[in-house]
N, C-alpha and C positions, 0 to 999 in steps of 0.2 A: 454554471457548473456547481455542483454540490461540494461541500467540504468533504474530503476523503477521511475515512477513519484510519487510525493508526494500525489496525489489525489487518490491513490489506497491503500487499506489496506495492501497489500503486502510490501509496503515501511516500515510499522511499525510492521511487523511480524518477528518472528525468522526464518521463512522460511519453505519450503516444497520441495518436489521433482520437483514441477512445475518450480521452479526457475532455474533448470538446463536446461530447454528447451531454446534453443537459441532465439526463436521468441516470448517468453512469455512476454506480456506487463503488466501483473498485472490485478487484478480484484477489484471490489468495494464491493463485498459481498463474504464471505467465511465461511463455517461451521467449518473448522479446524483452525481458526485464533488463534495464540499464541502471545499475545502482547509482544513486546520487549521494550516498554517504558511505564512508569507508567502513563504518561499524553498523551497517544496515541490518545485518542478521541479529546482532545483539538487541537492537532496538525493536525489531519485528517480533522476536520471540518473547521479549519482555511484555510487549503489548498483547500478545496472544495469551500469556499467562494471566495478565490482569483482566482480560475479557472473560476467561474461564472462571476466575475467582468471583466475578460479579454475579 
């Protein structure tokens, strides 16, 4: 499994079977998202801003 980027919701999720796929890069929108952090939205939007500024 590849290391997930902080600009994907998968980075802040408890996980699913997709994480077992070797070439899975993560996604930005997910219907089955289960947050692993209480402040996941703040962290996620901060990562998106940083990506946009690069």
